[in-house]
N, C-alpha and C positions, 0 to 999 in steps of 0.2 A: 228179666235182667240179663244183660250180656256180660258174663264173667270175663270174657276175653278183653272186652273194652276196659273193664276195671283193672285188669292185670297190666295192660299196656300203659294206662295212665299212672298206675302205681310205680312203674319203672321210669316213666318220663312224662311228667305233667305238662310239659311244653308242647306235646304233640297237638297239632291242629285237628279240627274236625275233618278237614280234607285228607290229612295224612292218615288219620284213624280209619276213615272210610276206605281208603286204598288197602290198608293193612288187614282190615276185617272183611273186605269185599262186600261192603254195604253202601247204599246210597248216603251221600253226605247229609241229606236232610234227616234220614233215619238216625244217624249218629248224633246230630245236633239235638233232635227230639229226645233221644235216650239220655244224653248228657243233662239236658234241662230237667228231665224227670228225676234223675239220680241226685241232682243238686237240690231240687225242691223237696224230695222226700227224706233228705238227710243222709243218704247213702254216701254221697261225696260231701265231705265236711269242709274241705278246703284243698288248696294246692300249695305245696311247700317246696322250698329250695333247701338242699342239704349242703351245708357249708363245713369244711374242715377248718375249724377255728384255730387249730394249732399252726396253720399256715398264715395266720394274720398276727397283728401285734396286740390283739385283744387278749387280756389275761382273764382266765376264768377257771373255775373248779366245778366239776360235776360230781355229785354224790348220789348213791342209792341208799335209801334209808328203809330198813325193815321196821315195821310198826306193828306191835301187838295191841289189840283193842278189846274193850268190853262192848259187845253189840248193844245198840240202843233199842229200847222197847219200840215196837211198831216200825222201825226204820232200819234195823240191822246195822250195817256199816255205812249206809248211804249218806246219812247226815254228816258223819265225821269225814268221810271222803270228800263231800262237797265243801266242807269248811277248809280242808287241806288244799284241794285243787284250786281254790280261789286266791291263794297267795301267788303273787306274780312270779316268784322265783321257782315255783313248782312247774315242771315241764310235763310230768306224767304221774298218774296215780293208778295202780292196779290192785284189784282184789285178788288175793293169792290163796292157794291151798298150801297146807304144810305147816311149818313152824311159826309163821307170822301171818298177819291178816292183810296188811297193805304193803305194797312196795311203792315208795315215793322217789321220784327222780327229780332232783333240783340242781340248779346252777347258781353259782355265786361268784363274786370276784376273787375271794380268798377262802382258805379253809376256815379262818376265823369267822367270816361272814356265814358260812354254812353252819358252823358250830353255834353261832348266835341264833340262827333260824331254828335249829333243833331244840336248843335249851330255852329260848324265849317264846317261840311260837308253837312248835309242834308238841313238845313234852308236856306243857301245861294244859293241853286239851283234856277235859275230864275223862273221856273214854280211853285215852292212851295209857296203856299199862307199861310199855317199854319200847325203846328204840335201839337200833343198831345201825351205825352209819358206816358206809363203805365208800371210799373215795375212788373215783375212776382215775387210773394212772395213764392209760393210753387206750384209744379206741382203735380196734382192728377192723370191726365191721359194725355198722349201725344202719337200721332200717333197710337192710339188704344191700348196702353199699360198702365195698371194701375200701378202707383208707390206706393210702400208701402201698398199693399192691405192687409187688416187685415186677419189674419188666422181665418178661420171659422171651428169650431169644428162640423164635420158632424155626430158625434156619437149620438147627441141628449142627452137629460137628462132623468133620470129615478127617479121616486119618491118612 
């Protein structure tokens, strides 16, 4: 597996096989074959566009929810995680070490909608012991991309 290929795609999924072949100094056919294999074996799960929703007229709220669970017999946390990640408002679910078991990232139109999700869908799950909801107020960096990076004048100053 070519890790450099994966790193290039992670930074810019729009790169073509031709561009990747030049950047990696590999034949285009080899890059295309590698991409097909990575897609087939599930290493590449998809290609996404990162959007700064604050620059649109779409109103949304993002929340990170810490969830404490009772592990399920023979399945640990997997069954509960699966139940949670199948809700359409859930964008990510992570098994965590430390003070809580799962970190759930969700998006809703309003804080009230997020609160409804927590109280009516998440908290009633049998294995859920407790939740703590944290609302995202502003994104500075997400998935390696800096939002609203200040422009830096590289020209320097002269006295």
